[in-house]
N, C-alpha and C positions, 0 to 999 in steps of 0.2 A: 504493500500500500504506500503510495507516494506521499500522502498527506494524512497521517494518523490523527491529527487534531480534528479533522472533519467528523470523526466518529464520537467526539466529545461534545459536539453541539447537538442539542436535543438527543441526549444519549440513549441509545437502545442496545448498548453492548451486552448487557446481561439479560436473562429472561424476564426481569421485572419491567424493562422498557420504561424507565421513569420519565424520559424525555427532558431531563434536566440539562440546562446549558452549562455544562461543566467548564467550558472555555471562559465563561463570564463569571466564574467563581461560585456558581450554584452547585449544590450537591443533591444527589438522589439518595436512594436507600443505602448505598455503600458509604455515605457520608464523606466522599472524597471528590475534590474538583479535578481539573485536568493535570495538576502537578502530581508527580510520582513521589510518594514518601516511603521511607524505609526506617525500620526501628532497630534492626540488629542484623549483623552478618558474622558468621563464624563457622568453624569446623564442628559438626555435630556427629556424635558417635552413638546416638540412640535410634537411628533409622534402621530400616531393614538391612540385613547383611549384604545384599547385592548392591546397595548404593553406598553403605558405610565403608565396606571392604576393609582396608587397612588405614587409609589416611583420613577417613571421615568424609561426610558429605558437606559441601560448602554451602550452607544454608543462608538465604537472604529472606528476611521476613518483611513483607510489605504491610503498609498501614491500610486499613479498610477491609471490607468483605461484602460479598453479595448475599450472604446469609446472616442470620442473627441467632446463632445457636445459644440456647439458654445456659448451657453448661460449658461454654467455650473457655478453655484454659488460657487462650491468648487474647482475652477480651480487652485488655489494655490497648492493644494495637488494632485488633479487628473491629472493635466497636467504640472505643473511647478516643481514638485519634492520635495515639502516641506515635511519634516518629518525626522525621525531618525530610524536607524536599531534597532530591538529588537530580542532577542533570545527567546526560548521557556520558559525559567524561568521567564524572565521579562514579557512576555505576560501573563503567569499564574498569576503573581503578580498583573498586571493591572486588570485582570478579578476578582480576589479575592477582590481587593480594591473596585471595582464597586459593587460587591455583598455585601460587608460589609457596603457600603454607602447606601444600600437600593434598589439597582437596581432590577427591575422586571425581567430583562433578559439581556443577553449580545448581543448587536445589532452590527453586523459586517458589516460596511459600505464600499462598493465598494472594495471587495476582489477577484473579478472574475479572476484576473491574477495571483493569488497566492493560488489557491484552494488546491493543494497537501500539501503545507507547513502549511496552516491554518488548514487543517484537522488534521495534525500531532500535531499542537499546541493545538487544541481543545481536543484531546484525553489526552494530558498531563495535561491540565487544569482540566478535569473531574477527573483524577486520583489523583489530588492534592487538591480536595475540592470544586471545582466550581460545584454547584448543580442547579442553576437557568437555564432556557432554553436558548439555543443559537438561535439567529434570524439572517437570511441571508438577508441583505438589498442590492439589486443590480439592475443593469439596465436590467437584464435578457439576456444580450448579452454574453452567455456562453454555452458551450456544455453540453449535457446530460451526456456524459462520465465523465466529471469532476464533475458534480453535484452528480453523484453516490458516489463519495468519501466522500461527506458530509452526506450521508444517515445514519440515526441512531445517528448522532451527532447534526445536526440542526433540530429543530422541527417547528420553525416559519419561514415563508418565506415571504419576503416583496419586491417583484419584481416590476419594472416599466413595463408598456406596453406603450411606448412613442408614437408610430405611427405604422400604417400598410401600410404606403405609402413609397415605396422603394426610390422614387425620393427625397422625403423630408428627409429621413434618410441618404441618400448619402450626401446631402447638409449640414445638421445640425450635423451629427454624424460621417461622413466619413465611413458609413457602409450601403451600399445599401441592404445587406442581413439581416439587423436588423429585419424586420417584420417576416421573416421566422424563424430566429434563436430564437427570443424572444418568439414567440407563441409556438414553440416546447419546449423550456425550461419551460415555465409556465405550459404547459399541463403536463409535467413530475411532476412538483411540485404539481399540483392538484391531480394527480393520486396517488401520494405517501404520501400525507399529509392531510387526512380528518380532518375537523375542530373539535377541542376540546376546547370549551369555558366554563369556570367555574367562579363562584363567587370568587372575590379576597379574599385571606386569611387575608389581611390587612383591607379590608372594603367590607363587603358582598353586599353592594349596587352597587359595581362596578364589571364589567365583565373583565375577564382576559383570553387571548388566551394562551393555553398551547401548542397547535399544530394547524397548518393550514396555510392558505395562505391569504395575504392581497395584492391585486393587485392595484398599483398606476397608475394613468394617469394624467399628467399635461396638462391642456388646453393651447394651444398655440394661442396667440392673432391673430385674423384675419383668423384662420384656423378651423372654426367650423366643417367643413366636416370631419376633421381628428378625432375629438372627437366623432362625430356621428358614424363613421366607427368602432372605437375602442369599443364603448359601445355596438354596434351590436354584435361584436365578443365576448365580455364578457357576453352578455345576452345568447348567444348560447352555450358558452363553460364553463362559470365559475359561473353563477348564481346558488345559493344554495350550491355551492361547496367552495366558497371563499367570503371574504369581498372585496368590491370595494371601493377604496379611490380616489375620483375625486377631483383634486386640481386646484384652480384658482389663485394661488399666483405667477404666472409668473412675474418676476421682472428683468428689465434691470440691468446688473451688471457693476459697474464702474471698468473695467479691467485696471490693471496697468502692461503693458507689452511693449515689443519692438514694434516699428512702424510696422514692417512687420507682426507680429502676430496680431496686432490690425486690420490691413487692411484685413487680411484673415478672421478674425471674422466678420468684417463688411460685407464682401461679403457673407458669409454664412448666417448671420442674416437677409439679405435682402429677404430671402425666406419666412420669417414671418414678422409680425409687432412688432418690438422690443419695447414694451410699456407695461404698466399695463393693466389688463383686465377692460373693461368698464362695467358699470351697465347694459347696454343693452345686452352685451354678457352674463353676469351673469344670467340675466333673461331667456335668450334663453337656457342656459345650464340647469337651473332648470326645464324648461318645458320639456326638453329632458329626464331628470332624471325621472320626473313624468310619462312620456309616457312609459318608459321601466320598471318601477316598480320593481327594484331589491330587492331581499330578504334582503340583508344586504349591505348598502352603507353609506359611510361617505362623507360629503361635507361641506367645511368650509365657513364661512361668508366672503363676499368680503371685502377687506381692502386695503387701500393705504399706509399702514405702511411698510416701507422697512428697518427698523432697525434690522430685524432678519438676514439680510445678514451677513455671517460670515467673519472674518478676522483671518486666522490661524497663523498669525505672533504673535498674542496676546495669553497669557496663557488662557484668557477667550475669545474665538473667537465669542461667541454669547452674547446676552443680559443676564443679571443675572436672568431674569424671565424665560428665555428659557432653560438655562443649568447651571449645577454646575460642574466645572472642577474637575477632579481627577488626570489627567496626561497630560503633554504637552511636545512636542518634544524639 
């Protein structure tokens, strides 16, 4: 696209189609104008093994989001606007700094509301020496038309498939059309990005994804049927075509917001049981995994450790074990 700014006037980039004139400083549901903001960049060692590998995934966390997940662990940046504007030159420098620090890839976290500008920035980064793969880490609440702008730039796709229940997605994400939109976006990713997994050049005993799709699903406490439905869809549509990453680390977040915001969150979170996953639920999930027998699936060990919850006010939002900072807003 020759003029990405054109897609920010009467913005219809995401499925909400707010028509906000972001070029004029107006904001839509994502709460962001036409400027691109970033909150943190660093090596992350908590992603799936195929993208973390040995050197860590070079994560870049964007400000804003097309969803409003009631339980979002990154709410400070996804919903409350924390971050700083960067231009193409600074974005390229961040990518190069991550690459020079040993990153296996550049992991672009929650950029669905800025695809035209990010695509422009990725092209500039490639032209200025960034050679490692780009990874698109998103909620999958995005249009296929926008994803086409990333074709040929992004080779690793890391989407969520949060739920196939429109009532639940309305309550938790303010997006009743999430199941339809996300399944369509993920189907596009699968069609256009067949898996290429090779031995790591840094350690041949480790595998590294160069191209392909890893589909994430977070188990929601008390909602076993949602996970069963999602796994059924994945078995029918993604098995052998993608890696499945089933996560059990749902953690209640200690939100620090105004009373009205907290009351709305509490109302939304009443749809699920806002607590850690139990051992009994974990055992049921493992039985389900065994029954489906996916070709390639990641599943983490159950833990009650909540120290990984980030705080983006700090230069090091994560634990030192989980991440190594390279840039902070």
